[in-house]
C-alpha positions in Angstrom: 134.7 21.2 -75.1 135.3 17.4 -75.0 134.1 15.2 -77.8 133.7 11.5 -77.1 133.1 8.5 -79.4 130.7 5.6 -78.9 133.3 2.9 -78.2 134.3 2.5 -74.6 137.7 3.7 -73.3 140.4 1.1 -72.5 139.7 1.1 -68.8 136.1 0.1 -69.3 137.0 -2.7 -71.7 139.5 -4.0 -69.1 136.9 -3.8 -66.3 134.3 -5.7 -68.4 136.6 -8.4 -69.8 139.0 -8.8 -66.8 141.5 -10.9 -68.8 145.2 -11.1 -68.4 145.6 -9.8 -72.0 145.3 -6.3 -70.5 147.3 -6.9 -67.3 149.9 -9.1 -65.9 150.2 -12.2 -63.6 151.9 -10.0 -60.9 149.0 -7.5 -60.8 146.0 -9.0 -62.6 143.6 -6.3 -61.4 145.8 -3.4 -62.6 145.5 -2.3 -66.2 148.9 -2.6 -68.0 149.1 0.1 -70.7 152.1 -1.5 -72.5 150.4 -4.9 -72.8 150.0 -5.8 -76.5 146.2 -5.9 -76.2 146.1 -2.5 -74.5 148.3 -1.0 -77.2 146.2 -2.5 -80.0 143.0 -1.2 -78.5 144.4 2.3 -78.0 145.6 2.3 -81.6 142.0 1.4 -82.7 140.6 4.2 -80.6 143.3 6.6 -82.0 142.4 5.7 -85.6 138.7 6.3 -85.1 139.4 9.6 -83.3 141.5 10.9 -86.1 138.8 10.0 -88.6 136.3 12.0 -86.5 138.9 14.8 -86.1 139.2 15.1 -89.8 135.4 15.2 -90.2 135.2 18.0 -87.6 138.0 19.9 -89.3 136.2 19.7 -92.6 133.1 21.2 -91.1 134.9 23.6 -88.8 138.4 24.6 -90.2 139.3 26.5 -87.0 138.8 23.5 -84.7 141.9 22.7 -82.7 142.5 19.5 -80.7 144.2 20.1 -77.3 144.1 16.8 -75.2 143.6 13.2 -76.3 142.0 10.5 -74.3 141.9 6.8 -74.6 142.2 5.2 -71.1 139.5 6.9 -69.0 137.6 8.5 -71.9 137.5 7.8 -75.6 137.8 11.2 -77.3 139.6 14.5 -77.3 139.3 18.1 -76.1 138.7 20.5 -79.0 138.6 24.2 -79.1 136.1 25.8 -81.6 134.8 29.3 -82.0 131.7 30.0 -79.9 129.7 30.5 -83.0 130.5 26.9 -84.2 129.3 25.0 -81.1 126.0 24.0 -82.7 127.9 22.9 -85.8 130.2 20.7 -83.6 127.2 19.1 -82.0 125.8 18.1 -85.4 128.9 16.2 -86.6 128.0 12.5 -87.0 129.7 10.3 -84.3 130.5 13.1 -81.9 129.1 13.4 -78.4 129.9 16.8 -77.1 130.5 17.5 -73.4 130.4 21.1 -72.4 133.2 22.5 -70.4 132.5 22.5 -66.6 134.4 24.7 -64.3 135.5 23.5 -60.9 137.0 25.2 -57.9 139.1 24.3 -54.8 137.2 23.2 -51.7 138.7 24.3 -48.9 148.4 17.4 -36.2 147.5 14.9 -34.5 146.1 13.6 -37.8 148.5 10.8 -38.7 148.2 9.4 -35.2 144.4 9.8 -35.1 144.0 7.6 -38.2 146.7 5.1 -37.2 149.2 5.8 -39.9 152.4 5.5 -37.8 151.4 1.9 -36.9 151.4 1.0 -40.5 154.7 2.8 -41.2 156.5 0.7 -38.6 159.4 2.0 -36.5 161.8 2.2 -39.5 159.2 3.6 -41.9 159.5 0.4 -43.9 155.9 0.6 -45.2 155.3 4.4 -45.3 154.3 4.5 -48.9 157.5 3.5 -50.6 157.1 3.2 -54.4 153.5 4.4 -54.3 152.6 7.4 -56.5 150.0 10.0 -55.5 148.6 12.4 -58.1 147.5 15.7 -56.8 145.1 17.3 -59.3 144.9 20.8 -58.0 146.4 24.3 -58.5 150.1 23.2 -58.4 152.8 22.0 -56.1 156.0 23.9 -55.2 158.6 21.2 -55.5 161.1 23.3 -53.6 159.0 23.4 -50.4 160.9 21.7 -47.4 157.9 19.4 -46.9 158.9 17.8 -50.2 162.7 17.7 -49.8 164.1 15.2 -52.2 166.9 13.9 -50.0 166.8 10.1 -49.8 164.7 9.6 -52.9 165.5 8.4 -56.3 163.4 8.6 -59.4 161.6 5.4 -60.2 162.1 3.9 -63.6 160.5 6.0 -66.4 160.5 9.2 -64.4 160.6 12.2 -64.3 157.7 13.2 -66.6 156.2 16.4 -67.8 158.0 19.7 -67.3 161.1 18.3 -65.6 162.4 21.6 -64.5 159.6 21.4 -61.9 160.3 17.8 -60.8 162.5 16.3 -58.1 163.0 12.7 -57.0 160.1 13.4 -54.6 157.8 15.3 -57.0 158.3 13.0 -60.0 155.7 14.5 -62.4 154.9 18.1 -63.2 152.3 18.8 -65.7 150.1 21.8 -66.4 146.7 21.8 -68.2 146.1 25.3 -69.4 142.7 26.3 -70.6 142.3 27.6 -74.2 140.8 30.8 -72.9 141.2 33.1 -71.1 144.9 33.4 -71.7 146.9 33.7 -68.4 150.7 34.0 -68.2 151.2 31.3 -65.6 148.6 28.9 -66.7 151.1 26.7 -68.5 153.4 26.4 -65.5 153.0 23.5 -63.1 153.4 26.0 -60.2 152.1 29.5 -60.2 154.3 31.6 -57.9 151.5 34.1 -57.5 148.4 32.1 -57.0 149.2 28.4 -56.3 148.7 27.6 -52.6 145.9 25.0 -52.2 147.8 22.2 -53.9 150.8 22.6 -51.7 148.7 22.2 -48.5 146.9 19.2 -50.0 150.1 17.4 -51.2 151.7 17.9 -47.8 148.8 16.2 -46.0 149.0 13.2 -48.4 152.7 12.7 -48.6 154.8 15.3 -46.9 158.1 14.0 -45.6 158.1 12.5 -42.1 159.3 14.7 -39.2 159.6 17.9 -41.1 160.2 20.9 -38.9 157.9 23.8 -39.2 160.5 26.5 -38.2 158.0 28.7 -36.4 155.6 26.4 -34.5 158.1 24.3 -32.6 156.5 21.1 -33.9 157.1 18.7 -36.7 154.8 17.4 -39.3 154.3 14.4 -41.5 152.1 13.4 -44.3 150.0 10.3 -44.1 152.2 8.4 -46.6 155.5 10.2 -46.1 157.7 8.1 -48.3 155.3 8.1 -51.3 156.1 9.9 -54.5 154.0 12.9 -55.6 152.7 13.8 -59.1 151.8 17.4 -59.7 148.9 17.7 -62.1 148.0 21.4 -62.2 144.5 21.6 -63.7 143.3 24.6 -61.9 144.7 27.5 -64.0 142.0 30.1 -64.4 142.2 33.0 -62.0 139.0 34.2 -60.4 138.1 36.1 -57.2 137.7 32.6 -55.5 141.2 31.5 -56.5 142.3 29.3 -59.4 139.5 27.4 -61.1 139.6 24.6 -63.7 137.5 23.4 -66.6 136.3 19.9 -67.1 138.4 19.3 -70.2 141.6 20.2 -68.3 140.5 18.1 -65.3 139.7 15.1 -67.5 143.1 15.5 -69.2 144.8 15.5 -65.8 143.0 12.2 -64.9 144.0 10.7 -68.2 147.6 11.7 -67.8 147.7 10.5 -64.2 146.5 7.0 -65.2 148.9 6.9 -68.2 151.8 8.0 -66.0 151.2 5.1 -63.7 149.9 6.9 -60.6 148.4 4.7 -57.9 146.1 7.3 -56.3 144.5 10.5 -57.5 143.4 13.2 -55.0 140.7 15.6 -56.0 140.2 18.3 -53.4 138.0 20.2 -55.7 134.3 20.2 -56.6 131.3 21.8 -58.1 127.5 21.4 -57.9 126.2 18.0 -58.9 124.5 17.9 -62.3 122.8 15.0 -64.1 125.3 12.2 -63.7 124.9 11.2 -67.3 126.4 14.5 -68.3 129.2 14.7 -65.6 132.4 14.2 -67.6 134.8 14.4 -64.6 132.8 11.8 -62.5 132.8 9.6 -65.5 136.6 9.9 -65.9 137.2 9.1 -62.2 135.0 6.0 -62.4 137.0 4.8 -65.4 140.3 5.5 -63.5 139.0 3.0 -60.8 138.4 0.5 -63.6 142.1 1.0 -64.6 143.2 0.2 -61.0 143.7 3.7 -59.7 142.1 4.8 -56.4 140.5 8.3 -56.4 139.7 10.3 -53.3 137.5 13.4 -53.5 136.5 16.2 -51.1 132.8 15.9 -50.3 132.2 19.7 -50.2 131.9 22.4 -47.6 128.3 23.4 -47.9 126.4 21.8 -45.0 126.1 25.1 -43.1 124.2 26.7 -46.0 122.5 23.8 -47.8 122.2 21.1 -45.2 121.5 17.5 -46.2 122.0 16.8 -49.9 124.9 19.1 -50.3 127.5 16.7 -51.7 129.4 18.1 -54.7 130.7 16.7 -57.9 132.8 14.6 -58.6 132.4 13.3 -55.0 129.2 11.8 -56.4 131.2 9.4 -58.6 130.2 5.9 -57.6 133.7 4.4 -57.7 135.5 7.3 -56.0 135.9 7.7 -52.2 134.0 10.8 -51.1 135.5 12.2 -47.9 133.8 14.2 -45.1 135.7 16.3 -42.6 136.0 15.9 -38.8 138.0 17.6 -36.0 141.4 16.7 -34.9 143.9 18.9 -36.7 146.8 20.7 -35.0 144.7 23.6 -34.0 141.5 21.6 -33.2 140.4 21.5 -29.6 138.8 18.0 -29.9 138.8 14.9 -32.0 136.2 13.0 -34.1 133.5 15.6 -34.2 131.9 16.3 -37.5 133.0 19.6 -39.0 130.0 22.0 -39.2 130.8 22.8 -42.8 131.2 19.3 -44.1 128.7 18.5 -46.8 126.2 15.7 -46.2 124.4 13.2 -48.3 122.6 12.1 -50.2 124.1 13.1 -53.5 121.4 15.6 -54.4 120.8 14.6 -58.0 121.7 10.9 -58.1 120.2 10.3 -54.6 122.9 7.9 -53.5 124.5 7.5 -50.1 127.5 9.8 -49.8 130.1 10.6 -48.3 131.9 7.3 -48.1 134.3 8.0 -45.2 135.4 10.8 -42.9 139.0 12.1 -42.1 140.4 15.0 -40.1 139.8 18.3 -42.0 139.6 21.0 -39.3 142.6 23.2 -38.5 145.0 20.8 -40.3 148.6 22.1 -40.6 150.5 21.6 -43.8 152.7 23.4 -46.4 152.1 27.0 -47.6 153.7 29.1 -50.3 157.2 30.4 -49.6 158.3 27.4 -47.6 156.0 28.1 -44.7 153.2 26.1 -42.9 149.6 27.1 -42.2 146.5 25.6 -40.7 143.5 25.2 -43.0 140.1 23.6 -42.7 137.8 22.0 -45.3 137.0 18.6 -46.9 139.9 19.6 -49.1 142.1 18.7 -46.1 140.2 15.6 -45.3 140.5 14.0 -48.8 144.3 13.8 -48.9 144.3 12.0 -45.6 142.4 9.2 -47.4 144.7 9.5 -50.4 147.7 8.9 -48.2 145.8 6.1 -46.4 145.0 4.4 -49.8 148.7 4.6 -50.7 149.7 2.9 -47.5 147.2 0.1 -48.0 148.2 -0.2 -51.6 151.9 -0.7 -50.7 151.0 -3.3 -48.0 148.4 -5.1 -50.1 149.5 -4.8 -53.8 146.8 -7.2 -55.0 143.9 -5.1 -53.6 141.7 -3.3 -56.1 140.4 0.2 -55.7 137.0 -1.2 -54.7 138.7 -3.4 -52.0 140.7 -0.5 -50.6 137.4 1.5 -50.5 135.7 -1.3 -48.7 138.5 -1.8 -46.2 138.3 1.9 -45.2 134.5 2.1 -45.1 133.7 -1.0 -43.2 136.3 -0.4 -40.4 135.6 3.3 -39.7 135.3 4.8 -36.2 132.2 6.7 -35.0 132.1 10.4 -35.6 130.1 12.6 -33.2 128.4 16.0 -33.1 129.9 17.5 -30.0 128.4 14.9 -27.7 128.3 11.2 -27.2 125.8 10.4 -30.0 127.1 9.3 -33.3 126.1 11.3 -36.4 124.2 9.5 -39.1 126.0 8.0 -42.2 124.8 10.9 -44.4 127.3 13.0 -42.4 130.1 10.5 -41.8 129.7 7.6 -44.4 131.4 4.6 -42.8 133.0 6.7 -40.2 136.4 8.2 -39.5 139.1 6.0 -41.2 141.1 3.7 -38.9 144.1 2.4 -40.8 145.0 -0.3 -38.2 141.6 -2.0 -38.7 141.5 -1.2 -42.4 144.9 -3.0 -42.8 143.1 -6.2 -41.6 139.5 -5.7 -42.7 138.7 -9.5 -42.6 135.8 -8.9 -45.0 135.2 -7.0 -48.3 131.8 -5.8 -49.3 130.5 -4.9 -52.7 128.7 -2.5 -52.8 130.1 -0.8 -49.8 126.8 0.8 -48.8 123.0 0.2 -49.2 121.3 3.1 -51.0 117.6 2.4 -51.2 116.7 6.0 -52.3 113.2 7.4 -52.0 110.5 4.9 -50.9 106.8 5.4 -50.4 104.8 3.8 -47.5 104.0 0.3 -48.5 106.9 0.1 -50.9 109.9 -2.3 -50.7 113.3 -2.6 -52.3 116.0 -5.2 -52.1 119.8 -4.8 -52.3 122.3 -7.6 -52.2 125.8 -7.1 -50.8 128.5 -9.6 -52.0 130.8 -10.5 -49.1 134.3 -11.7 -49.8 137.1 -12.9 -47.6 139.8 -10.3 -47.0 142.0 -12.7 -45.0 140.7 -14.4 -41.8 137.1 -13.5 -42.5 135.7 -16.8 -43.9 132.8 -18.3 -42.0 129.6 -17.2 -40.3 129.0 -13.6 -39.1 126.1 -12.4 -37.0 124.0 -9.6 -38.4 122.1 -6.8 -36.8 121.3 -3.1 -37.4 122.3 0.0 -35.5 118.9 1.6 -35.8 116.1 0.1 -33.7 112.9 0.0 -35.7 114.6 0.5 -39.1 112.4 -1.0 -41.8 115.1 -3.5 -42.9 114.7 -7.3 -43.3 117.9 -9.2 -43.2 119.0 -12.7 -42.1 120.3 -13.3 -38.6 123.6 -14.5 -40.0 125.7 -14.3 -43.2 128.4 -16.6 -44.5 131.6 -15.2 -46.0 132.1 -15.6 -48.9 128.6 -15.2 -50.0 125.6 -12.9 -50.6 124.0 -10.7 -48.0 120.4 -9.9 -49.1 118.9 -6.8 -47.4 115.3 -5.8 -48.0 113.7 -2.5 -47.1 110.0 -2.7 -46.4 108.3 0.6 -45.5 105.2 0.3 -43.3 102.1 2.0 -44.6 101.9 4.2 -41.5 105.6 5.2 -41.7 106.4 8.8 -41.1 108.1 10.8 -43.8 111.9 11.3 -43.3 115.4 9.9 -43.5 116.1 6.4 -42.2 119.9 5.8 -41.8 122.2 3.5 -39.9 124.5 0.5 -40.3 124.1 -3.1 -41.0 126.6 -4.6 -38.5 128.5 -7.8 -39.0 130.0 -9.2 -35.7 132.1 -12.2 -34.8 134.5 -12.9 -31.9 134.7 -9.3 -30.9 135.2 -7.9 -34.4 132.6 -5.6 -35.9 132.3 -4.4 -39.5 129.7 -1.8 -40.6 127.9 -1.3 -43.8 126.0 2.1 -43.9 122.5 2.3 -45.3 120.1 5.1 -46.2 116.5 5.6 -47.5 114.0 8.3 -47.3 110.3 7.6 -46.7 108.5 10.0 -48.9 104.9 11.0 -49.4 105.1 13.1 -52.5 102.1 15.4 -53.0 103.1 17.5 -56.0 101.9 14.9 -58.4 98.3 15.5 -57.1 98.5 19.0 -58.6 97.3 19.6 -62.1 100.1 20.0 -64.5 99.9 22.4 -67.4 102.2 21.6 -70.4 104.8 24.3 -70.9 106.1 24.2 -74.5 106.2 27.6 -76.0 109.2 29.8 -75.0 108.5 33.4 -74.2 106.2 35.2 -71.7 103.3 33.7 -70.0 100.7 34.8 -67.4 99.8 32.7 -64.4 97.9 32.9 -61.1 98.8 30.8 -58.0 95.3 31.5 -56.5 94.0 28.9 -59.0 96.3 26.2 -57.5 96.2 24.0 -54.4 98.3 24.1 -51.2 99.8 20.6 -51.0 103.6 21.1 -50.9 105.5 23.3 -48.4 109.2 22.2 -48.9 111.5 20.9 -51.6 114.7 18.9 -51.5 117.6 18.0 -52.2 119.4 20.0 -50.9 117.2 20.1 -47.8 117.8 23.7 -46.8 116.7 24.8 -43.3 114.7 28.0 -42.8 117.0 31.0 -42.1 120.0 29.4 -43.7 119.3 30.8 -47.2 118.7 34.2 -48.8 115.4 32.9 -50.2 112.2 31.6 -48.5 112.3 27.9 -47.8 108.9 27.2 -46.3 106.3 27.6 -49.1 103.0 26.8 -47.4 100.7 28.7 -49.7 99.2 27.7 -53.0 101.3 26.3 -55.9 100.7 25.8 -59.6 102.7 23.3 -61.7 103.9 23.4 -65.4 105.3 20.3 -67.0 108.3 20.5 -69.3 109.5 17.5 -71.4 113.1 17.5 -72.5 113.5 15.1 -75.4 117.2 15.7 -76.2 120.3 17.1 -74.6 120.2 20.9 -74.4 122.3 23.4 -72.6 119.7 24.6 -70.2 116.1 25.6 -69.6 114.5 27.8 -67.0 111.9 30.4 -65.9 112.1 33.9 -64.5 109.3 35.7 -62.8 109.3 39.2 -64.5 106.2 40.8 -62.9 103.8 40.3 -60.0 100.5 41.9 -59.0 100.7 44.2 -56.0 101.2 42.3 -52.8 101.7 38.9 -54.4 104.5 36.5 -53.3 105.7 33.7 -55.6 108.8 31.5 -55.7 109.9 29.2 -58.6 111.4 25.7 -58.2 112.2 23.0 -60.7 111.8 19.3 -59.8 112.1 16.0 -61.6 109.4 13.4 -62.2 106.6 15.3 -60.4 108.3 14.8 -57.0 109.1 17.7 -54.6 111.9 15.5 -53.2 113.8 15.5 -56.5 115.0 19.1 -57.0 116.9 19.4 -60.3 120.1 20.6 -58.8 121.0 23.9 -57.1 120.1 25.9 -60.2 116.5 24.9 -59.5 116.6 27.2 -56.5 115.8 30.9 -56.7 119.3 32.3 -56.1 122.0 33.8 -58.3 124.5 30.9 -58.7 127.0 32.7 -60.9 130.2 33.5 -58.9 131.4 35.9 -61.6 128.6 38.3 -60.9 128.4 40.9 -58.2 124.9 39.6 -57.4 126.2 36.1 -56.6 124.2 34.5 -53.7 121.4 37.1 -54.1 117.7 36.0 -54.0 116.4 36.0 -57.6 113.1 34.8 -58.9 114.8 32.6 -61.5 115.0 28.8 -61.5 116.3 26.4 -64.1 118.4 23.4 -65.0 121.9 23.4 -66.5 122.8 20.5 -68.7 119.5 18.6 -68.2 119.2 15.0 -69.2 116.2 14.0 -71.3 113.1 13.5 -69.1 110.1 15.0 -67.4 110.5 18.2 -65.2 108.0 20.2 -63.3 108.3 24.0 -62.9 106.5 24.9 -59.7 105.4 28.4 -58.7 104.7 28.3 -55.0 103.6 30.9 -52.3 105.8 31.6 -49.3 104.4 31.3 -45.8 102.5 34.5 -44.9 102.4 35.8 -48.6 99.4 36.2 -50.8 98.8 34.1 -53.9 97.7 35.8 -57.1 98.7 36.8 -60.6 102.2 37.2 -62.1 104.0 36.9 -65.4 107.0 34.7 -66.2 109.4 34.0 -69.0 110.3 30.4 -70.2 113.3 29.4 -72.3 115.2 26.4 -73.5 118.8 26.2 -74.8 119.8 29.8 -74.2 123.5 30.2 -75.0 123.5 33.7 -76.5 124.0 37.0 -74.7 121.6 40.0 -75.3 122.1 42.2 -78.3 122.9 45.9 -77.6 122.7 48.8 -80.0 123.4 52.4 -79.3 120.5 54.6 -80.6 121.8 58.0 -79.7 121.2 61.0 -77.4 117.7 62.1 -76.8 116.5 64.7 -74.3 119.7 64.6 -72.2 119.7 60.8 -72.1 121.8 58.2 -74.0 119.5 55.6 -75.3 120.3 52.0 -76.2 118.2 49.1 -77.6 118.7 46.0 -75.5 117.0 42.8 -76.4 117.2 39.0 -75.8 115.2 36.4 -77.6 116.0 33.7 -75.1 115.7 34.1 -71.3 115.2 37.8 -71.6 117.2 40.8 -70.5 118.0 40.9 -66.7 117.5 44.5 -65.7 119.6 44.1 -62.6 122.6 43.2 -64.8 122.7 46.4 -66.7 125.8 48.5 -65.9 127.2 51.5 -67.7 130.3 53.6 -67.5 130.8 56.9 -69.3 134.4 58.1 -69.3 135.1 55.4 -66.7 132.4 56.8 -64.3 129.6 54.6 -63.2 126.2 56.0 -64.2 122.7 54.9 -63.3 120.7 52.9 -65.9 116.9 52.8 -66.3 115.3 50.1 -68.4 111.8 49.7 -69.8 110.3 48.3 -73.0 113.6 47.2 -74.4 115.3 50.6 -74.0 118.1 51.4 -71.6 118.5 55.0 -70.7 121.6 56.6 -69.2 121.7 60.0 -67.7 124.2 62.4 -69.2 124.0 64.9 -66.3 127.5 66.4 -65.9 128.7 65.2 -69.3 130.0 68.0 -71.5 129.3 68.4 -75.2 131.6 66.4 -77.4 132.8 62.8 -77.7 132.7 60.3 -74.7 133.6 56.7 -74.1 131.0 54.2 -73.2 131.2 50.7 -71.6 127.9 49.0 -71.3 127.2 45.4 -70.0 124.0 43.4 -70.2 123.2 39.9 -69.2 120.1 37.7 -69.5 118.3 35.7 -66.8 120.1 32.5 -67.8 123.4 34.1 -66.6 122.1 33.9 -63.0 122.2 30.1 -63.4 125.4 29.5 -65.3 127.9 29.1 -62.4 131.2 27.3 -63.2 129.6 24.4 -65.0 129.1 25.9 -68.5 131.5 26.1 -71.4 132.7 29.7 -70.8 132.8 32.4 -68.1 129.7 34.7 -68.5 128.6 33.3 -71.9 125.2 35.1 -71.6 126.8 38.5 -71.0 127.6 41.1 -73.6 129.9 44.1 -73.1 129.9 46.9 -75.6 132.7 49.4 -75.7 132.3 52.4 -78.0 132.1 56.2 -78.2 129.3 58.6 -78.7 128.9 62.3 -79.2 126.8 64.5 -77.0 125.5 67.4 -79.2 
């Protein structure tokens, strides 16, 4: 868990005050950690943290601090027994952030984005002196793509576990989780499981003209002369590779900023949650305040989830979220959007993402054992932008992270969908990065996009973009939009520097749907593009009667008493046939209102019984609006990757780490199904597994009492092994019964596992793996 204090971290203080007391005349926009004002403020934070630490230790003697933060967060990571989590939350002055688990998202490319032009014929500006942090599953510093010949350590380096550093890979740190204990977790490179980070690092900064040995071709990273920092924060083995928890990821970000990294690459992600409770996104935004650029993979879920499939921390406002396009070594074409590349908007915060696109399909880079492989994913696209940011940072050392982001977004090239038509900005952001134009952007824009969100017919909203000169951009620019008929009102011209007001005015007869495109600035043959997005919505759910849902436990309900007003829910905007559960719900629905008044771990509902022939599907939305699904856990599918039923259709919906507010639980009827009676269970803050007690052998069956006072026992989770043999389990009225057919008289071993319904929602973004599952191992005697 991470505990933060009320005072802002150093990076936020620097961003708000913007004085030279925290920086230098040479780089006034870059936080200087050894400045006297910075040191004094960090000392103040440390003193307050140690007071809080002592207070926690008094209440919880077994509490143990692992990582300390002061630059991007104000607080520390603390390990406490599971039974003391509630006690930790009650300590005065402590804001507790649960551990969130993340996972990796899985050549013409330097030429496609124009990197060699910026390098120059002698590689004079190929990233020299720039430092790129790779927060991932580790880098093999001995790989030929990272050969140290020709490099020298910069002043103050190496750092971390220096046995794993070279003059090319100048930092090697590992951020091992407290549990589970894994032998290689404390190593910066896991010889058995690290592979993703090697590939990512090679794309960002692999050495120029490196031979691949087997392919007959040579490779280069985007910033081939840049240094690399290895921040191994994915150290928990799972069937999906190495995963990482939010405390370790936040510690890696803090270390990268403290170490003086210029760019952080995050080719990892997880389902977006309430942004106010997203620790990693918060840390990346603070890193930008400190002067460090962050590039993040947008996600690989478009094929399954469609629009609104952006992951966290790609949702971080100040990070650069990167979509993937074709163009890799094994790709047959260039500048087509990858079919897997996640699309905006960010599903919870409803902001325009991704920010840019880069090649991410069939990209060749380093692999374990000194080899090279092709891989696809937004994981491969993000380090293209990390390398690009390093090149721009070297050539323009006074540019801020926001200005580098603006230069890349406003100068992007169109991305297509297999034809001549350009995809919309929810797929490509500002377009595929073009470093030649980004090197001379002419204009900076803040913000870099226009997110109007959800607007009803007759509504209006205004956004103002501040335009600044980026060199040669002063004067008057002509304005237009790329989308004929877009409900935008803007002036015919804008003057740089100066404001650009843009107003969205939705006609009363407007059709429901997405409205996207670009505001285009043009002058003397130069074009700069600012993407925009809004959705015209006609929400109907609020017309339904809402019944207050307060009491946890079982309830009876009947959809035939409801109306048929809503047939689909978003975001994500899943297409029919792309999911394991019904998407079109054209029958009657009933609505229950839930008010969350404080921060809790979760809440949810599970349909536990239905009348014969009745179809019912649960959803959870925010603010009475069917266009505001409360995250992927609000959908009826098992989200827990550590369960064998992962991805299975389950009649369970809920919210993990909900923010305070109003939520609506909707029970709807699928198309072609019959409405009618059913029973459901409602819970809040369920963090405990079921209780299990062996009762004994009765009539040839081993009987166990299984109960759960929260979300209720999930019958499909019950598994039993007798003497290591899997045996069938029946469950009714709180009793699990195991057949003893074939079991001889005498003593036997038993392993019995039970989960509750909340476990189907936990995914990787809870404090522990399978926290709502109990496994009992014991023996029994058959008479």
